[in-house]
N, C-alpha and C positions, 0 to 999 in steps of 0.2 A: 504494499500500500504506499502510496505517496501522499504525505501530509504537507499542506501548505500552511504556514503560520504567517498572517499578515499582521504587521505591527507598525504603529505610529510612534512607538517608544513607550507607550503607556501600559502595555501587557505586562504582568507580573512574570518574570522569566521562569521561576520555578513552577508556577501554575501551567503555563504554556508548555513547558518541557514535560511535565507529568502527562498532560493530555496528548501531546504529540507522541511520546514514547509508547504510550497505551495503544494509541490508534496505528501507529506504523508498524508495531510489532517488531520482533528481532531481525526480519529480513527487509523491512521497509526503510524508507528514506524520508527526510523532512527537508523542506525548502523554507527558509525564513525570508520573508520579502517585506520591503517597504517601498512605498510609491511616494516620491517627494515632488511636491509642487515647488518649481523654481520660477518665481516671478522674474521674467527677464528684464523688468524695469529696475530691479536692484543690482543688475550687473555693474552699473556705473559705480555703486557704493562698493561693491565687492572689488572692482578694479582699483578703487582708492585704498582699500584695505590690504589687498594682496600685491599691489603693484601692476602696472600696466606693461604690456608687451612692448619691446623697442619696435620702432618703425622697421618695416622691411628695408633690408640692405640689398643694393644691386637690382638691376632691371629684371633679372630672372625671377626674383621673389614677387614682384609686383604682379606678374602673370597670375599667380596663385592666390594671392591674398588681397590685392588691390592697393590703391593708395589711401592712407588714412589722413583725412583732414580734420583738424581741430574743430572747425566750424560746423561739420556735418555729423550726424549720428553714427556711432559705429554699427557696421552691419552685423547681423545676428550670427553669422559664421565666422567672425573674427576670431583668429587662433587664440587670442588672450582669453575670450569668453569660453571657448571650448575647454580650455585648461582649467579655468576657475570653476566652471559647472562640474567637471569631472572631479575636482578635489572636494567641492561640496557634497556631491553625491557620495563620494567614498567616505567622507566624515560621517555622513547621515547613516551609511550603511553600518559603519563601526558602533556609532552611538545607539542605534535602534536595534540593530539585529544581533550584534555580538553577544550581549548577555544571554539571549535565548538560545543561540547556537552553542555557546559554551556550557549552559545547563543541559542541553540534549546530549552533547558529547561526554559530559561528566556522568550522565545517567546510562552511558553505554549505547547511545543511538548514533545515527550517522545524519549529519546536517550540513547544509551549506547555505550560503545567504546571497540574495539577489537585491539590488536596488535599481529602480527605475524612475526616470523623470516622467511625470505625468500631470495632466490637469483634471481629469476625472477619475478618482481613485477607484470607485466601484467598477467602472468599465474597464480600466487598466488591470485590475485584479482578476476579472472575468476572463480577459485575454490571456492572462498569465496562467489561470487555471487550465484553459484549453491548451496553451503552449506546453506546459510540462506535465499535462495529463494528470492533474491532482485528482486523488479519491476524495479528499475532503479538505476543507479550509477552516482554520481557526482564527477568529477575530475578537477584539475586545468589544464589550458592550458600549463603551463610550467613544469608540473611534469615529472621528469625523463629526461628531455631534457637539454642538456648543451647549445644548441643554439636554439633560436626560429625556429620553422618550421622543426625540424628534423623529417624525416618520421619514424624513429624507436623509438620515444618517447613513453612513457608508454600510454599517452592519445590516441595517434594515433593506437597503438596496441589494445586498448580497443575499440575504435570506430569500428575497422575492425573485432574483434573477440568476442566481448561481446554478451552472450545470452540475454541481456536486453538493452533497450535504454541507451545511454550515454549522460550526459549533461556535456559539457565542460565548465567551467567558466573561463573568461578571466579577 
């Protein structure tokens, strides 16, 4: 059995690991995933924090990255943005997924982690369920909800639309 644990960092690692280990069994595996919304408008702030990429050197580089002008907005595919987003996603993967992966491995299970950039967390998780052929997904009761019981929370969307069973941890 392939168990998918979706976390936004609020799941209790011990509880998630207990259920994942029970569901996966001795021959199963677990994937711990987090979907991260990266507001592209914050890239200018991140650029200021992590530093900006130097301007392209030589005419050969301009063919691939274009010319950067201070008065024009930076293109979405600017190499500096890609590096910053990759670093940000990597940090979120460690922050959100590592505690659960560690707890599963300490319990004798097999686990890996995945981070994806996405805007609609429920849709992105459903796509991931199909991609990895998950048998069940474990989510937190509060994931994506700003108030308890909101009908449009990520957990509620998954319960209604998931192609596999959904275990909601409270």
